[in-house]
C-alpha positions as CSV (number, residue, x, y, z in Angstrom):
1,M,107.3,118.0,76.2
2,L,105.7,115.0,77.7
3,D,106.0,114.5,81.5
4,A,108.1,111.4,82.3
5,N,106.1,110.8,85.5
6,R,102.8,110.7,83.5
7,L,104.4,108.3,81.0
8,R,105.2,106.1,84.0
9,V,101.5,106.1,84.8
10,L,100.6,104.8,81.3
11,V,103.3,102.2,81.5
12,E,102.1,101.0,84.9
13,I,98.5,100.8,83.8
14,A,99.6,98.7,80.8
15,H,101.7,96.3,83.0
16,A,99.1,96.1,85.8
17,G,96.0,95.8,83.7
18,S,93.9,98.2,85.7
19,I,94.0,101.7,87.2
20,A,93.5,100.4,90.7
21,A,96.4,97.9,90.5
22,A,98.7,100.6,88.9
23,A,97.7,103.0,91.6
24,A,98.7,100.5,94.3
25,R,102.1,99.9,92.6
26,L,102.8,103.6,92.5
27,S,101.4,104.4,95.9
28,F,98.7,106.6,94.4
29,T,95.0,106.6,95.1
30,P,93.0,105.5,92.0
31,P,91.4,108.9,91.5
32,A,94.8,110.6,91.7
33,L,96.3,108.2,89.1
34,S,93.3,108.6,86.9
35,Q,93.8,112.4,87.1
36,Q,97.4,112.0,85.9
37,L,96.3,109.8,83.0
38,T,93.7,112.4,82.0
39,K,96.3,115.1,82.0
40,L,98.5,113.0,79.8
41,E,95.6,112.3,77.4
42,R,95.0,116.1,77.3
43,E,98.7,116.7,76.5
44,V,98.7,114.3,73.5
45,G,95.1,115.1,72.4
46,V,93.9,111.6,72.2
47,V,92.4,108.9,74.4
48,L,95.0,106.4,75.5
49,V,93.1,104.1,77.8
50,E,89.7,102.6,77.6
51,R,88.3,102.3,81.2
52,G,86.0,99.3,81.9
53,R,84.6,97.4,84.8
54,T,87.0,94.6,84.4
55,G,90.2,96.7,83.9
56,A,91.9,99.1,81.6
57,T,92.8,98.5,77.9
58,L,95.1,100.7,75.9
59,T,93.9,102.1,72.7
60,D,95.9,102.0,69.5
61,A,97.3,105.4,70.3
62,G,98.0,104.2,73.9
63,R,100.0,101.2,72.6
64,V,102.1,103.5,70.3
65,L,102.9,105.8,73.3
66,L,103.5,102.8,75.5
67,E,106.3,101.6,73.3
68,H,108.1,105.0,73.5
69,G,107.3,105.4,77.2
70,Q,108.9,102.1,78.1
71,R,112.1,103.1,76.3
72,V,112.1,106.5,77.9
73,L,111.8,105.0,81.4
74,G,114.5,102.5,80.6
75,E,116.9,105.2,79.4
76,L,116.2,107.2,82.6
77,R,117.1,104.1,84.7
78,D,120.2,103.6,82.5
79,A,121.2,107.2,83.3
80,E,120.8,106.5,87.1
81,A,122.9,103.4,86.8
82,A,125.6,105.2,84.9
83,I,125.9,107.9,87.6
84,R,126.0,105.2,90.3
85,A,128.8,103.4,88.3
86,H,130.7,106.7,87.9
87,T,130.6,107.3,91.6
88,G,131.5,103.7,92.4
89,T,128.1,103.1,94.1
90,P,126.9,99.5,93.3
91,P,123.2,98.9,92.7
92,E,121.2,98.0,95.7
93,H,118.7,95.8,93.9
94,L,118.6,93.5,90.8
95,S,115.2,92.1,89.6
96,V,115.0,88.9,87.7
97,G,112.0,87.4,85.8
98,A,111.9,83.8,84.8
99,F,109.6,81.1,83.5
100,A,108.6,78.3,85.9
101,S,110.9,75.5,85.0
102,A,113.9,77.9,84.8
103,G,112.9,79.1,88.3
104,K,113.2,75.5,89.5
105,V,116.2,74.2,87.6
106,L,118.5,77.3,86.8
107,L,117.7,80.1,89.2
108,P,118.2,78.6,92.7
109,Q,121.9,77.9,92.1
110,T,122.4,81.1,90.1
111,L,120.9,83.4,92.7
112,A,122.6,81.6,95.6
113,A,126.1,81.8,94.0
114,F,125.7,85.4,92.9
115,G,124.4,86.3,96.4
116,R,127.4,84.9,98.0
117,D,129.7,87.0,95.8
118,H,127.6,90.1,96.1
119,P,125.9,90.2,99.5
120,H,125.2,93.9,99.2
121,V,122.9,93.4,96.2
122,R,119.3,92.6,97.0
123,L,117.8,90.1,94.5
124,S,114.2,89.5,93.6
125,L,112.5,86.9,91.4
126,A,109.2,87.1,89.5
127,D,107.4,84.3,87.7
128,I,107.0,85.4,84.0
129,E,105.9,83.0,81.4
130,P,107.0,83.6,77.8
131,P,106.4,85.5,75.6
132,G,105.9,88.1,78.4
133,G,108.5,90.2,80.1
134,H,110.3,91.9,77.3
135,D,108.4,95.1,77.9
136,L,109.4,95.1,81.6
137,V,113.0,94.9,80.6
138,T,112.6,97.8,78.2
139,S,111.0,99.9,80.9
140,G,113.6,98.9,83.4
141,D,111.2,97.2,85.8
142,L,113.2,94.0,85.2
143,D,117.0,93.9,85.0
144,L,117.1,90.4,83.6
145,L,114.6,88.2,81.9
146,V,115.1,84.4,81.5
147,T,112.8,83.3,78.7
148,H,112.5,80.5,76.2
149,R,111.7,79.6,72.6
150,Y,110.3,76.3,71.4
151,P,110.5,75.1,67.8
152,A,107.8,76.6,65.6
153,V,107.3,79.4,68.1
154,P,108.8,82.8,67.1
155,L,110.6,85.0,69.6
156,P,108.9,88.4,70.3
157,R,110.4,91.6,69.1
158,A,113.1,93.0,71.4
159,P,114.1,96.4,70.1
160,G,116.8,98.0,72.2
161,L,117.5,94.8,74.1
162,H,120.3,92.3,74.2
163,R,119.1,88.7,73.9
164,E,121.7,85.9,74.5
165,R,121.0,82.2,74.0
166,I,122.4,80.5,77.1
167,L,121.1,76.9,76.6
168,V,119.9,74.6,73.9
169,D,117.8,72.0,75.9
170,P,116.9,68.9,73.9
171,L,113.3,67.7,74.1
172,M,113.3,64.0,75.1
173,A,110.6,61.4,74.5
174,V,109.6,60.2,78.0
175,A,107.5,57.1,78.7
176,P,106.9,54.8,81.7
177,V,109.5,52.2,82.7
178,G,109.1,49.1,80.6
179,H,107.9,51.0,77.6
180,P,109.6,49.9,74.3
181,I,111.3,53.3,73.8
182,G,113.8,52.2,76.5
183,D,115.3,49.7,74.1
184,R,115.4,51.3,70.7
185,P,115.4,54.6,68.8
186,V,111.9,56.1,68.7
187,S,110.1,58.4,66.3
188,L,106.8,60.3,66.5
189,A,105.3,57.7,64.2
190,D,106.2,55.0,66.7
191,L,104.3,56.9,69.4
192,A,101.2,57.8,67.3
193,G,99.0,55.4,69.2
194,E,100.0,56.7,72.6
195,E,98.0,59.1,74.8
196,W,100.1,62.3,75.1
197,I,100.7,64.7,77.9
198,C,101.3,68.3,76.8
199,G,100.2,71.9,77.2
200,A,96.8,73.2,75.9
201,P,96.5,74.6,72.4
202,G,98.5,77.9,72.2
203,I,101.1,76.8,74.8
204,A,104.6,76.7,73.4
205,N,105.3,72.9,73.9
206,R,101.9,72.1,72.3
207,T,102.7,74.2,69.3
208,T,106.0,72.4,68.9
209,L,104.4,69.0,69.3
210,D,101.6,69.8,66.8
211,A,104.1,71.2,64.2
212,A,106.4,68.2,64.6
213,A,103.5,65.7,64.2
214,S,102.3,67.6,61.1
215,A,105.8,67.5,59.6
216,A,106.0,63.7,60.3
217,G,102.6,63.1,58.8
218,V,101.1,61.6,61.9
219,E,98.2,62.4,64.2
220,L,98.8,62.5,68.0
221,T,96.2,62.5,70.7
222,V,96.8,64.8,73.6
223,A,94.7,63.3,76.4
224,Y,96.1,65.2,79.4
225,E,96.7,68.9,79.1
226,T,99.3,70.5,81.5
227,R,102.1,72.9,81.0
228,D,103.8,71.7,84.2
229,Y,106.5,69.2,83.5
230,E,106.5,67.9,87.1
231,V,102.8,67.0,86.6
232,A,103.7,65.3,83.3
233,L,106.4,63.2,84.9
234,A,104.1,62.2,87.8
235,L,101.5,61.0,85.3
236,I,104.2,59.1,83.3
237,E,105.5,57.4,86.4
238,V,102.1,55.8,87.1
239,G,101.8,54.7,83.5
240,V,99.6,57.4,82.1
241,G,100.8,58.7,78.7
242,V,104.0,59.9,77.2
243,A,105.5,63.4,76.7
244,L,108.3,65.5,75.3
245,V,110.3,66.9,78.2
246,P,113.4,69.1,78.2
247,A,116.5,67.2,79.2
248,T,117.6,69.6,82.0
249,I,114.2,69.0,83.7
250,L,114.8,65.2,83.6
251,G,118.3,65.8,85.0
252,A,116.9,67.7,87.9
253,A,113.9,65.4,88.5
254,R,113.8,62.5,91.0
255,R,114.7,59.4,89.0
256,G,111.8,57.1,89.1
257,G,109.3,55.3,86.9
258,W,110.2,56.7,83.5
259,V,112.6,56.2,80.6
260,S,113.7,58.7,78.0
261,R,115.2,58.9,74.6
262,P,115.8,61.5,71.9
263,L,113.5,61.4,69.0
264,S,115.0,59.9,65.8
265,G,114.7,61.7,62.5
266,V,114.1,65.1,64.0
267,R,116.0,67.3,66.5
268,L,113.7,69.3,68.8
269,A,115.1,71.5,71.5
270,R,114.0,74.4,73.7
271,E,116.3,77.4,73.6
272,V,116.7,79.4,76.8
273,Y,117.6,83.1,76.6
274,A,118.9,85.8,78.9
275,V,117.5,89.2,78.0
276,H,118.6,92.6,79.4
277,R,119.1,96.2,78.3
278,R,122.1,96.9,76.0
279,R,123.9,98.8,78.8
280,P,123.4,96.6,81.8
281,P,124.4,97.9,85.2
282,E,127.2,96.3,87.0
283,P,127.2,93.6,88.3
284,L,124.4,92.3,86.1
285,P,126.9,90.8,83.5
286,E,128.3,88.7,86.3
287,L,124.9,87.5,87.1
288,V,124.4,86.4,83.5
289,A,127.8,84.7,83.5
290,T,126.8,82.8,86.6
291,L,123.5,81.8,85.0
292,R,125.4,80.6,81.9
293,G,127.6,78.4,83.9
294,V,124.7,76.9,85.8
295,A,122.9,76.2,82.5
296,A,125.9,74.4,81.2
297,R,126.2,72.2,84.3
298,A,122.5,71.4,84.1
299,L,122.9,70.2,80.6
300,E,125.8,68.0,81.6
301,E,123.7,66.4,84.3
302,A,120.8,65.7,81.9
303,P,120.2,62.1,80.6
304,A,122.6,61.3,77.8
305,P,121.4,59.5,74.7
306,P,121.8,55.8,75.2
């Protein structure tokens, strides 16, 4: 039977990207951790990790074992949580991972409200950009993942996890004050001659913009590449370009030199999800409920269609 502690070594190497970084996370020396990995490889009879100067890469066999190892570690953590619940002992720590704009718009109020009701629970927050993080929930390294899906971008597989949509966040066309979109409905065709601000190719909002433009039969020029919506709004305020921006971000932003409208002829929205294991420890469901309420209020405060 495989040793769970050695499976943990493989999982940490996969998450950290190198033997040295995994060793630091596990309070091992790199040689000691490498020795544990070698023993695991000897047990399964196949190389699991390719060691290189720039890091460690899992082999195909390593990725197969990783998927099982993450589930095993998650089940062990579920067992610990079940015993704590049975004995009436609340968890001491809940870990949350979230993408950047959720960390700015949704998490501050959520963590503050939850912390007031549960002062005995220590909370932590990590920046995790989609599609990452699902494996950390599977292994139990994260208790809650806040992630998103943009149109034309598929959600990653989430076997053994519960994924709940907590927010449908409309994407609004945003332009500088005085731009004609402030006075009438606007389509992508109307904005075809504009310089656009969006993420680089492969970033979710860029994939959405490219797919929407293709469906509308128009060509758009992305002149300024940034995935940071605060940067996009700052550029728009000084008259540089237009962008699609989630409504909740506009609601939380300082009102200034921009106007916004929904696109006509197409409905584009970013979906925000809460992801956790199917048997979440108490009081994690309460944390999710708090997040759900904050998300609903954020949408209420977002700019309404004129």
